[in-house]
PDB file of N, H, CA, C and O in Angstrom:
ATOM      1  N   MET A   1       0.689  -1.136   0.089  1.00  0.00           N
ATOM      2  CA  MET A   1       0.098   0.079   0.106  1.00  0.00           C
ATOM      3  C   MET A   1       0.861   1.210   0.025  1.00  0.00           C
ATOM      4  O   MET A   1       1.903   1.345   0.666  1.00  0.00           O
ATOM      5  N   ARG A   2       0.306   2.232  -0.901  1.00  0.00           N
ATOM      6  H   ARG A   2      -0.540   2.121  -1.422  1.00  0.00           H
ATOM      7  CA  ARG A   2       1.082   3.471  -1.065  1.00  0.00           C
ATOM      8  C   ARG A   2       0.983   4.595   0.258  1.00  0.00           C
ATOM      9  O   ARG A   2      -0.093   4.907   0.768  1.00  0.00           O
ATOM     10  N   ASP A   3       2.001   5.007   0.598  1.00  0.00           N
ATOM     11  H   ASP A   3       2.876   4.753   0.184  1.00  0.00           H
ATOM     12  CA  ASP A   3       1.836   6.132   1.741  1.00  0.00           C
ATOM     13  C   ASP A   3       0.920   7.297   1.062  1.00  0.00           C
ATOM     14  O   ASP A   3       0.849   7.617  -0.125  1.00  0.00           O
ATOM     15  N   CYS A   4       0.278   7.800   2.135  1.00  0.00           N
ATOM     16  H   CYS A   4       0.335   7.541   3.099  1.00  0.00           H
ATOM     17  CA  CYS A   4      -0.553   8.950   1.600  1.00  0.00           C
ATOM     18  C   CYS A   4       0.162  10.219   2.032  1.00  0.00           C
ATOM     19  O   CYS A   4       0.432  10.438   3.213  1.00  0.00           O
ATOM     20  N   ASP A   5       0.485  11.119   0.953  1.00  0.00           N
ATOM     21  H   ASP A   5       0.266  10.942  -0.006  1.00  0.00           H
ATOM     22  CA  ASP A   5       0.968  12.655   1.171  1.00  0.00           C
ATOM     23  C   ASP A   5       0.114  13.505   1.945  1.00  0.00           C
ATOM     24  O   ASP A   5       0.550  14.544   2.441  1.00  0.00           O
ATOM     25  N   HIS A   6      -1.089  13.130   2.084  1.00  0.00           N
ATOM     26  H   HIS A   6      -1.443  12.286   1.682  1.00  0.00           H
ATOM     27  CA  HIS A   6      -2.326  14.005   2.728  1.00  0.00           C
ATOM     28  C   HIS A   6      -2.492  15.254   1.684  1.00  0.00           C
ATOM     29  O   HIS A   6      -3.524  15.898   1.869  1.00  0.00           O
ATOM     30  N   ALA A   7      -1.798  15.628   0.804  1.00  0.00           N
ATOM     31  H   ALA A   7      -0.960  15.105   0.653  1.00  0.00           H
ATOM     32  CA  ALA A   7      -1.967  16.725  -0.049  1.00  0.00           C
ATOM     33  C   ALA A   7      -3.489  16.960  -0.493  1.00  0.00           C
ATOM     34  O   ALA A   7      -4.260  16.075  -0.864  1.00  0.00           O
ATOM     35  N   GLY A   8      -3.754  18.256  -0.387  1.00  0.00           N
ATOM     36  H   GLY A   8      -3.128  18.975  -0.086  1.00  0.00           H
ATOM     37  CA  GLY A   8      -5.203  18.784  -0.792  1.00  0.00           C
ATOM     38  C   GLY A   8      -6.446  18.061   0.073  1.00  0.00           C
ATOM     39  O   GLY A   8      -7.613  18.297  -0.239  1.00  0.00           O
ATOM     40  N   HIS A   9      -6.143  17.247   1.082  1.00  0.00           N
ATOM     41  H   HIS A   9      -5.195  17.055   1.336  1.00  0.00           H
ATOM     42  CA  HIS A   9      -6.962  16.269   1.920  1.00  0.00           C
ATOM     43  C   HIS A   9      -7.338  16.482   3.317  1.00  0.00           C
ATOM     44  O   HIS A   9      -8.279  15.931   3.888  1.00  0.00           O
ATOM     45  N   ARG A  10      -6.471  17.378   3.850  1.00  0.00           N
ATOM     46  H   ARG A  10      -5.706  17.826   3.386  1.00  0.00           H
ATOM     47  CA  ARG A  10      -6.412  18.068   5.075  1.00  0.00           C
ATOM     48  C   ARG A  10      -7.527  18.976   5.426  1.00  0.00           C
ATOM     49  O   ARG A  10      -7.949  19.938   4.783  1.00  0.00           O
ATOM     50  N   VAL A  11      -7.995  18.428   6.740  1.00  0.00           N
ATOM     51  H   VAL A  11      -7.653  17.647   7.263  1.00  0.00           H
ATOM     52  CA  VAL A  11      -9.183  19.402   7.304  1.00  0.00           C
ATOM     53  C   VAL A  11      -8.925  19.533   8.758  1.00  0.00           C
ATOM     54  O   VAL A  11      -8.432  18.551   9.313  1.00  0.00           O
ATOM     55  N   TYR A  12      -9.186  20.619   9.483  1.00  0.00           N
ATOM     56  H   TYR A  12      -9.587  21.417   9.032  1.00  0.00           H
ATOM     57  CA  TYR A  12      -9.151  21.057  10.990  1.00  0.00           C
ATOM     58  C   TYR A  12     -10.404  20.146  11.310  1.00  0.00           C
ATOM     59  O   TYR A  12     -11.458  20.166  10.674  1.00  0.00           O
ATOM     60  N   ALA A  13     -10.094  19.272  12.493  1.00  0.00           N
ATOM     61  H   ALA A  13      -9.238  19.255  13.009  1.00  0.00           H
ATOM     62  CA  ALA A  13     -11.241  18.421  12.944  1.00  0.00           C
ATOM     63  C   ALA A  13     -11.225  18.348  14.594  1.00  0.00           C
ATOM     64  O   ALA A  13     -10.187  18.386  15.254  1.00  0.00           O
ATOM     65  N   ARG A  14     -12.310  18.258  15.043  1.00  0.00           N
ATOM     66  H   ARG A  14     -13.153  18.227  14.507  1.00  0.00           H
ATOM     67  CA  ARG A  14     -12.507  18.296  16.485  1.00  0.00           C
ATOM     68  C   ARG A  14     -12.706  16.969  16.756  1.00  0.00           C
ATOM     69  O   ARG A  14     -13.600  16.352  16.177  1.00  0.00           O
ATOM     70  N   ARG A  15     -11.721  16.257  17.861  1.00  0.00           N
ATOM     71  H   ARG A  15     -10.994  16.759  18.331  1.00  0.00           H
ATOM     72  CA  ARG A  15     -12.232  14.930  18.199  1.00  0.00           C
ATOM     73  C   ARG A  15     -12.663  14.886  19.613  1.00  0.00           C
ATOM     74  O   ARG A  15     -11.949  15.516  20.393  1.00  0.00           O
ATOM     75  N   VAL A  16     -13.770  14.218  20.137  1.00  0.00           N
ATOM     76  H   VAL A  16     -14.350  13.706  19.504  1.00  0.00           H
ATOM     77  CA  VAL A  16     -14.030  14.130  21.524  1.00  0.00           C
ATOM     78  C   VAL A  16     -13.680  12.845  21.856  1.00  0.00           C
ATOM     79  O   VAL A  16     -14.191  11.917  21.228  1.00  0.00           O
ATOM     80  N   PHE A  17     -12.760  12.601  22.888  1.00  0.00           N
ATOM     81  H   PHE A  17     -12.345  13.354  23.398  1.00  0.00           H
ATOM     82  CA  PHE A  17     -12.650  11.406  23.669  1.00  0.00           C
ATOM     83  C   PHE A  17     -13.634  10.921  24.658  1.00  0.00           C
ATOM     84  O   PHE A  17     -14.511  11.594  25.199  1.00  0.00           O
ATOM     85  N   THR A  18     -13.360   9.578  24.835  1.00  0.00           N
ATOM     86  H   THR A  18     -12.647   9.031  24.395  1.00  0.00           H
ATOM     87  CA  THR A  18     -14.328   8.908  25.549  1.00  0.00           C
ATOM     88  C   THR A  18     -14.760   9.626  27.129  1.00  0.00           C
ATOM     89  O   THR A  18     -15.848   9.527  27.696  1.00  0.00           O
ATOM     90  N   ASN A  19     -13.688  10.266  27.540  1.00  0.00           N
ATOM     91  H   ASN A  19     -12.804  10.346  27.079  1.00  0.00           H
ATOM     92  CA  ASN A  19     -13.666  10.961  28.902  1.00  0.00           C
ATOM     93  C   ASN A  19     -14.433  12.401  28.959  1.00  0.00           C
ATOM     94  O   ASN A  19     -14.937  12.862  29.983  1.00  0.00           O
ATOM     95  N   GLY A  20     -14.431  13.013  27.712  1.00  0.00           N
ATOM     96  H   GLY A  20     -14.021  12.638  26.880  1.00  0.00           H
ATOM     97  CA  GLY A  20     -15.058  13.900  27.395  1.00  0.00           C
ATOM     98  C   GLY A  20     -14.265  15.434  27.014  1.00  0.00           C
ATOM     99  O   GLY A  20     -14.715  16.575  26.908  1.00  0.00           O
ATOM    100  N   THR A  21     -13.122  14.962  26.894  1.00  0.00           N
ATOM    101  H   THR A  21     -12.757  14.035  26.980  1.00  0.00           H
ATOM    102  CA  THR A  21     -12.111  15.938  26.476  1.00  0.00           C
ATOM    103  C   THR A  21     -12.074  16.287  24.843  1.00  0.00           C
ATOM    104  O   THR A  21     -12.215  15.447  23.953  1.00  0.00           O
ATOM    105  N   VAL A  22     -11.883  17.526  24.677  1.00  0.00           N
ATOM    106  H   VAL A  22     -11.768  18.208  25.400  1.00  0.00           H
ATOM    107  CA  VAL A  22     -12.156  17.906  22.899  1.00  0.00           C
ATOM    108  C   VAL A  22     -10.954  18.220  22.493  1.00  0.00           C
ATOM    109  O   VAL A  22     -10.423  19.102  23.168  1.00  0.00           O
ATOM    110  N   HIS A  23     -10.194  17.703  21.416  1.00  0.00           N
ATOM    111  H   HIS A  23     -10.625  16.986  20.868  1.00  0.00           H
ATOM    112  CA  HIS A  23      -8.952  18.172  20.946  1.00  0.00           C
ATOM    113  C   HIS A  23      -9.329  18.535  19.548  1.00  0.00           C
ATOM    114  O   HIS A  23     -10.236  17.988  18.920  1.00  0.00           O
ATOM    115  N   ILE A  24      -8.537  19.535  19.089  1.00  0.00           N
ATOM    116  H   ILE A  24      -7.801  19.980  19.599  1.00  0.00           H
ATOM    117  CA  ILE A  24      -8.562  20.124  17.669  1.00  0.00           C
ATOM    118  C   ILE A  24      -7.127  19.659  17.022  1.00  0.00           C
ATOM    119  O   ILE A  24      -6.026  19.874  17.531  1.00  0.00           O
ATOM    120  N   CYS A  25      -7.399  18.929  15.704  1.00  0.00           N
ATOM    121  H   CYS A  25      -8.293  18.755  15.291  1.00  0.00           H
ATOM    122  CA  CYS A  25      -6.180  18.382  15.064  1.00  0.00           C
ATOM    123  C   CYS A  25      -6.275  18.628  13.555  1.00  0.00           C
ATOM    124  O   CYS A  25      -7.333  19.058  13.097  1.00  0.00           O
ATOM    125  N   VAL A  26      -5.170  18.365  12.711  1.00  0.00           N
ATOM    126  H   VAL A  26      -4.310  18.016  13.083  1.00  0.00           H
ATOM    127  CA  VAL A  26      -5.393  18.225  11.326  1.00  0.00           C
ATOM    128  C   VAL A  26      -5.378  16.861  10.911  1.00  0.00           C
ATOM    129  O   VAL A  26      -4.388  16.137  11.020  1.00  0.00           O
ATOM    130  N   GLN A  27      -6.717  16.433  10.331  1.00  0.00           N
ATOM    131  H   GLN A  27      -7.521  17.021  10.242  1.00  0.00           H
ATOM    132  CA  GLN A  27      -6.889  15.218   9.610  1.00  0.00           C
ATOM    133  C   GLN A  27      -7.186  15.181   8.338  1.00  0.00           C
ATOM    134  O   GLN A  27      -7.934  15.964   7.752  1.00  0.00           O
ATOM    135  N   CYS A  28      -6.462  14.044   7.773  1.00  0.00           N
ATOM    136  H   CYS A  28      -5.855  13.408   8.249  1.00  0.00           H
ATOM    137  CA  CYS A  28      -6.314  13.671   6.268  1.00  0.00           C
ATOM    138  C   CYS A  28      -7.606  13.221   6.018  1.00  0.00           C
ATOM    139  O   CYS A  28      -8.076  12.357   6.758  1.00  0.00           O
ATOM    140  N   LEU A  29      -8.191  13.625   5.187  1.00  0.00           N
ATOM    141  H   LEU A  29      -7.809  14.327   4.586  1.00  0.00           H
ATOM    142  CA  LEU A  29      -9.735  12.676   4.818  1.00  0.00           C
ATOM    143  C   LEU A  29      -9.627  11.668   3.755  1.00  0.00           C
ATOM    144  O   LEU A  29     -10.625  11.188   3.217  1.00  0.00           O
ATOM    145  N   THR A  30      -8.379  11.334   3.440  1.00  0.00           N
ATOM    146  H   THR A  30      -7.569  11.724   3.878  1.00  0.00           H
ATOM    147  CA  THR A  30      -7.810  10.076   2.647  1.00  0.00           C
ATOM    148  C   THR A  30      -7.515   8.896   3.476  1.00  0.00           C
ATOM    149  O   THR A  30      -7.946   7.784   3.171  1.00  0.00           O
ATOM    150  N   CYS A  31      -6.774   9.116   4.542  1.00  0.00           N
ATOM    151  H   CYS A  31      -6.425  10.019   4.790  1.00  0.00           H
ATOM    152  CA  CYS A  31      -6.114   7.896   5.191  1.00  0.00           C
ATOM    153  C   CYS A  31      -6.699   8.187   6.555  1.00  0.00           C
ATOM    154  O   CYS A  31      -6.368   7.369   7.413  1.00  0.00           O
ATOM    155  N   PHE A  32      -7.623   9.326   7.014  1.00  0.00           N
ATOM    156  H   PHE A  32      -7.892   9.991   6.317  1.00  0.00           H
ATOM    157  CA  PHE A  32      -8.242   9.577   8.395  1.00  0.00           C
ATOM    158  C   PHE A  32      -7.092   9.646   9.605  1.00  0.00           C
ATOM    159  O   PHE A  32      -7.394   9.667  10.798  1.00  0.00           O
ATOM    160  N   LYS A  33      -5.990   9.672   9.197  1.00  0.00           N
ATOM    161  H   LYS A  33      -5.745   9.655   8.228  1.00  0.00           H
ATOM    162  CA  LYS A  33      -4.692  10.086  10.098  1.00  0.00           C
ATOM    163  C   LYS A  33      -4.804  11.421  10.494  1.00  0.00           C
ATOM    164  O   LYS A  33      -5.338  12.295   9.812  1.00  0.00           O
ATOM    165  N   VAL A  34      -4.118  11.637  11.995  1.00  0.00           N
ATOM    166  H   VAL A  34      -3.684  10.927  12.549  1.00  0.00           H
ATOM    167  CA  VAL A  34      -3.819  13.087  12.389  1.00  0.00           C
ATOM    168  C   VAL A  34      -2.520  13.233  11.662  1.00  0.00           C
ATOM    169  O   VAL A  34      -1.683  12.360  11.430  1.00  0.00           O
ATOM    170  N   CYS A  35      -2.507  14.768  11.282  1.00  0.00           N
ATOM    171  H   CYS A  35      -3.186  15.477  11.470  1.00  0.00           H
ATOM    172  CA  CYS A  35      -1.225  15.113  10.373  1.00  0.00           C
ATOM    173  C   CYS A  35      -0.355  16.136  11.339  1.00  0.00           C
ATOM    174  O   CYS A  35      -0.970  17.081  11.832  1.00  0.00           O
ATOM    175  N   LYS A  36       0.798  16.011  11.574  1.00  0.00           N
ATOM    176  H   LYS A  36       1.298  15.244  11.173  1.00  0.00           H
ATOM    177  CA  LYS A  36       1.544  16.884  12.142  1.00  0.00           C
ATOM    178  C   LYS A  36       2.328  17.897  11.057  1.00  0.00           C
ATOM    179  O   LYS A  36       3.201  17.432  10.325  1.00  0.00           O
ATOM    180  N   LEU A  37       2.007  19.114  11.013  1.00  0.00           N
ATOM    181  H   LEU A  37       1.297  19.492  11.608  1.00  0.00           H
ATOM    182  CA  LEU A  37       2.343  20.110  10.092  1.00  0.00           C
ATOM    183  C   LEU A  37       3.446  20.932  10.565  1.00  0.00           C
ATOM    184  O   LEU A  37       3.379  21.184  11.768  1.00  0.00           O
ATOM    185  N   PRO A  38       4.480  21.437   9.919  1.00  0.00           N
ATOM    186  CA  PRO A  38       5.369  22.271  10.536  1.00  0.00           C
ATOM    187  C   PRO A  38       4.734  23.765  10.799  1.00  0.00           C
ATOM    188  O   PRO A  38       5.313  24.432  11.657  1.00  0.00           O
ATOM    189  N   GLU A  39       3.787  24.257  10.251  1.00  0.00           N
ATOM    190  H   GLU A  39       3.317  23.715   9.554  1.00  0.00           H
ATOM    191  CA  GLU A  39       3.282  25.584  10.731  1.00  0.00           C
ATOM    192  C   GLU A  39       2.562  25.366  11.974  1.00  0.00           C
ATOM    193  O   GLU A  39       2.188  26.336  12.633  1.00  0.00           O
ATOM    194  N   HIS A  40       2.371  24.357  12.292  1.00  0.00           N
ATOM    195  H   HIS A  40       2.674  23.569  11.756  1.00  0.00           H
ATOM    196  CA  HIS A  40       1.724  24.109  13.725  1.00  0.00           C
ATOM    197  C   HIS A  40       3.002  23.312  14.554  1.00  0.00           C
ATOM    198  O   HIS A  40       2.620  22.405  15.294  1.00  0.00           O
ATOM    199  N   GLY A  41       3.989  23.479  14.518  1.00  0.00           N
ATOM    200  H   GLY A  41       4.299  24.215  13.917  1.00  0.00           H
ATOM    201  CA  GLY A  41       5.029  23.174  15.174  1.00  0.00           C
ATOM    202  C   GLY A  41       5.223  21.461  15.507  1.00  0.00           C
ATOM    203  O   GLY A  41       5.664  20.956  16.539  1.00  0.00           O
ATOM    204  N   ASN A  42       4.743  20.789  14.280  1.00  0.00           N
ATOM    205  H   ASN A  42       4.385  21.200  13.442  1.00  0.00           H
ATOM    206  CA  ASN A  42       4.667  19.491  14.162  1.00  0.00           C
ATOM    207  C   ASN A  42       4.148  18.938  15.225  1.00  0.00           C
ATOM    208  O   ASN A  42       4.711  17.920  15.626  1.00  0.00           O
ATOM    209  N   ARG A  43       2.896  19.458  16.008  1.00  0.00           N
ATOM    210  H   ARG A  43       2.439  20.285  15.682  1.00  0.00           H
ATOM    211  CA  ARG A  43       2.345  18.825  17.055  1.00  0.00           C
ATOM    212  C   ARG A  43       0.955  18.305  16.392  1.00  0.00           C
ATOM    213  O   ARG A  43       0.390  18.961  15.517  1.00  0.00           O
ATOM    214  N   PRO A  44       0.409  16.970  16.925  1.00  0.00           N
ATOM    215  CA  PRO A  44      -0.646  16.407  16.670  1.00  0.00           C
ATOM    216  C   PRO A  44      -1.884  17.353  16.958  1.00  0.00           C
ATOM    217  O   PRO A  44      -2.685  17.748  16.112  1.00  0.00           O
ATOM    218  N   TRP A  45      -1.888  17.586  18.052  1.00  0.00           N
ATOM    219  H   TRP A  45      -1.237  17.265  18.740  1.00  0.00           H
ATOM    220  CA  TRP A  45      -3.113  18.250  19.109  1.00  0.00           C
ATOM    221  C   TRP A  45      -2.811  20.012  18.806  1.00  0.00           C
ATOM    222  O   TRP A  45      -1.664  20.452  18.879  1.00  0.00           O
ATOM    223  N   LEU A  46      -4.064  20.957  18.447  1.00  0.00           N
ATOM    224  H   LEU A  46      -4.996  20.599  18.387  1.00  0.00           H
ATOM    225  CA  LEU A  46      -3.830  22.283  18.447  1.00  0.00           C
ATOM    226  C   LEU A  46      -4.942  22.902  19.286  1.00  0.00           C
ATOM    227  O   LEU A  46      -6.045  22.445  19.584  1.00  0.00           O
ATOM    228  N   ARG A  47      -4.325  24.140  19.607  1.00  0.00           N
ATOM    229  H   ARG A  47      -3.429  24.512  19.365  1.00  0.00           H
ATOM    230  CA  ARG A  47      -4.890  25.177  20.194  1.00  0.00           C
ATOM    231  C   ARG A  47      -6.247  25.680  19.596  1.00  0.00           C
ATOM    232  O   ARG A  47      -6.053  25.979  18.418  1.00  0.00           O
ATOM    233  N   VAL A  48      -7.440  25.868  19.935  1.00  0.00           N
ATOM    234  H   VAL A  48      -7.598  25.626  20.892  1.00  0.00           H
ATOM    235  CA  VAL A  48      -8.617  26.519  18.859  1.00  0.00           C
ATOM    236  C   VAL A  48      -8.026  27.895  18.292  1.00  0.00           C
ATOM    237  O   VAL A  48      -8.436  28.258  17.189  1.00  0.00           O
ATOM    238  N   ASP A  49      -7.228  28.569  18.871  1.00  0.00           N
ATOM    239  H   ASP A  49      -6.895  28.274  19.767  1.00  0.00           H
ATOM    240  CA  ASP A  49      -6.704  29.746  18.557  1.00  0.00           C
ATOM    241  C   ASP A  49      -5.729  29.757  17.532  1.00  0.00           C
ATOM    242  O   ASP A  49      -5.369  30.812  17.011  1.00  0.00           O
ATOM    243  N   GLU A  50      -5.235  28.550  17.180  1.00  0.00           N
ATOM    244  H   GLU A  50      -5.527  27.693  17.604  1.00  0.00           H
ATOM    245  CA  GLU A  50      -4.308  28.247  16.039  1.00  0.00           C
ATOM    246  C   GLU A  50      -5.211  27.791  14.749  1.00  0.00           C
ATOM    247  O   GLU A  50      -4.518  27.606  13.749  1.00  0.00           O
ATOM    248  N   VAL A  51      -6.115  27.649  14.631  1.00  0.00           N
ATOM    249  H   VAL A  51      -6.679  27.800  15.443  1.00  0.00           H
ATOM    250  CA  VAL A  51      -7.025  27.393  13.563  1.00  0.00           C
ATOM    251  C   VAL A  51      -7.152  28.638  12.822  1.00  0.00           C
ATOM    252  O   VAL A  51      -7.734  29.506  13.472  1.00  0.00           O
ATOM    253  N   PRO A  52      -6.731  29.037  11.492  1.00  0.00           N
ATOM    254  CA  PRO A  52      -6.942  30.146  11.080  1.00  0.00           C
ATOM    255  C   PRO A  52      -8.460  30.492  10.968  1.00  0.00           C
ATOM    256  O   PRO A  52      -9.305  29.626  10.746  1.00  0.00           O
ATOM    257  N   SER A  53      -8.750  31.809  11.134  1.00  0.00           N
ATOM    258  H   SER A  53      -8.063  32.513  11.314  1.00  0.00           H
ATOM    259  CA  SER A  53     -10.004  32.465  11.334  1.00  0.00           C
ATOM    260  C   SER A  53     -10.747  32.227   9.872  1.00  0.00           C
ATOM    261  O   SER A  53     -10.184  32.460   8.802  1.00  0.00           O
ATOM    262  N   GLY A  54     -11.960  31.779   9.982  1.00  0.00           N
ATOM    263  H   GLY A  54     -12.418  31.590  10.851  1.00  0.00           H
ATOM    264  CA  GLY A  54     -12.758  31.464   8.780  1.00  0.00           C
ATOM    265  C   GLY A  54     -12.920  29.835   8.310  1.00  0.00           C
ATOM    266  O   GLY A  54     -13.712  29.373   7.488  1.00  0.00           O
ATOM    267  N   ARG A  55     -11.981  29.189   9.049  1.00  0.00           N
ATOM    268  H   ARG A  55     -11.337  29.564   9.716  1.00  0.00           H
ATOM    269  CA  ARG A  55     -11.754  27.820   8.557  1.00  0.00           C
ATOM    270  C   ARG A  55     -12.796  26.997   9.331  1.00  0.00           C
ATOM    271  O   ARG A  55     -13.025  27.208  10.522  1.00  0.00           O
ATOM    272  N   LYS A  56     -13.398  26.082   8.634  1.00  0.00           N
ATOM    273  H   LYS A  56     -13.212  25.910   7.667  1.00  0.00           H
ATOM    274  CA  LYS A  56     -14.382  25.203   9.396  1.00  0.00           C
ATOM    275  C   LYS A  56     -13.597  24.170  10.116  1.00  0.00           C
ATOM    276  O   LYS A  56     -12.590  23.630   9.658  1.00  0.00           O
ATOM    277  N   ILE A  57     -14.105  23.944  11.224  1.00  0.00           N
ATOM    278  H   ILE A  57     -14.923  24.383  11.596  1.00  0.00           H
ATOM    279  CA  ILE A  57     -13.684  22.592  11.923  1.00  0.00           C
ATOM    280  C   ILE A  57     -14.710  21.669  12.053  1.00  0.00           C
ATOM    281  O   ILE A  57     -15.755  21.802  12.691  1.00  0.00           O
ATOM    282  N   HIS A  58     -14.225  20.459  11.216  1.00  0.00           N
ATOM    283  H   HIS A  58     -13.376  20.351  10.698  1.00  0.00           H
ATOM    284  CA  HIS A  58     -15.130  19.266  11.184  1.00  0.00           C
ATOM    285  C   HIS A  58     -15.208  18.437  12.117  1.00  0.00           C
ATOM    286  O   HIS A  58     -14.323  18.478  12.971  1.00  0.00           O
ATOM    287  N   ASP A  59     -16.120  17.592  12.217  1.00  0.00           N
ATOM    288  H   ASP A  59     -16.840  17.559  11.523  1.00  0.00           H
ATOM    289  CA  ASP A  59     -16.312  16.182  13.081  1.00  0.00           C
ATOM    290  C   ASP A  59     -14.793  15.377  12.837  1.00  0.00           C
ATOM    291  O   ASP A  59     -14.251  15.290  11.735  1.00  0.00           O
ATOM    292  N   PHE A  60     -14.380  14.954  13.801  1.00  0.00           N
ATOM    293  H   PHE A  60     -14.820  15.025  14.696  1.00  0.00           H
ATOM    294  CA  PHE A  60     -13.122  13.898  13.523  1.00  0.00           C
ATOM    295  C   PHE A  60     -13.865  12.458  13.022  1.00  0.00           C
ATOM    296  O   PHE A  60     -14.819  11.941  13.603  1.00  0.00           O
ATOM    297  N   ILE A  61     -13.298  12.011  11.981  1.00  0.00           N
ATOM    298  H   ILE A  61     -12.523  12.431  11.509  1.00  0.00           H
ATOM    299  CA  ILE A  61     -13.885  10.797  11.598  1.00  0.00           C
ATOM    300  C   ILE A  61     -12.800   9.718  12.040  1.00  0.00           C
ATOM    301  O   ILE A  61     -11.592   9.820  11.822  1.00  0.00           O
ATOM    302  N   ASP A  62     -13.458   8.623  12.724  1.00  0.00           N
ATOM    303  H   ASP A  62     -14.439   8.540  12.901  1.00  0.00           H
ATOM    304  CA  ASP A  62     -12.535   8.025  13.110  1.00  0.00           C
ATOM    305  C   ASP A  62     -12.632   6.586  12.174  1.00  0.00           C
ATOM    306  O   ASP A  62     -13.670   6.009  11.850  1.00  0.00           O
ATOM    307  N   ARG A  63     -11.017   6.135  11.795  1.00  0.00           N
ATOM    308  H   ARG A  63     -10.173   6.604  12.058  1.00  0.00           H
ATOM    309  CA  ARG A  63     -10.834   5.214  10.912  1.00  0.00           C
ATOM    310  C   ARG A  63     -11.961   4.079  10.917  1.00  0.00           C
ATOM    311  O   ARG A  63     -12.518   3.875   9.839  1.00  0.00           O
ATOM    312  N   GLU A  64     -12.256   3.504  11.757  1.00  0.00           N
ATOM    313  H   GLU A  64     -11.803   3.670  12.633  1.00  0.00           H
ATOM    314  CA  GLU A  64     -12.766   2.111  12.050  1.00  0.00           C
ATOM    315  C   GLU A  64     -14.221   2.337  11.711  1.00  0.00           C
ATOM    316  O   GLU A  64     -14.955   1.427  11.327  1.00  0.00           O
ATOM    317  N   ASP A  65     -14.632   3.675  11.880  1.00  0.00           N
ATOM    318  H   ASP A  65     -14.036   4.414  12.192  1.00  0.00           H
ATOM    319  CA  ASP A  65     -16.148   4.038  11.320  1.00  0.00           C
ATOM    320  C   ASP A  65     -16.329   4.215   9.841  1.00  0.00           C
ATOM    321  O   ASP A  65     -17.336   3.964   9.179  1.00  0.00           O
ATOM    322  N   ALA A  66     -15.071   4.732   9.406  1.00  0.00           N
ATOM    323  H   ALA A  66     -14.253   4.936   9.944  1.00  0.00           H
ATOM    324  CA  ALA A  66     -15.033   4.796   8.025  1.00  0.00           C
ATOM    325  C   ALA A  66     -15.116   3.833   7.074  1.00  0.00           C
ATOM    326  O   ALA A  66     -15.631   4.031   5.973  1.00  0.00           O
ATOM    327  N   LEU A  67     -14.547   2.589   7.495  1.00  0.00           N
ATOM    328  H   LEU A  67     -14.128   2.428   8.389  1.00  0.00           H
ATOM    329  CA  LEU A  67     -14.044   1.567   6.544  1.00  0.00           C
ATOM    330  C   LEU A  67     -15.242   0.660   6.696  1.00  0.00           C
ATOM    331  O   LEU A  67     -15.301  -0.396   6.064  1.00  0.00           O
TER     332      LEU A  67
END
């Protein structure tokens, strides 16, 4: 299987964990992985104020739910 380069398929996503905590990340809509981007310090989880203004925050898609 070829590795995904995430190009053109990244969105900001809101993930709610089972304990109720909410985290913001960048998720690839092709492979459903959390992307670490240099513009966000290569961190998987972001603060809400790091999302550019005007960008929609989507619901996180769990890989198991998508397959």
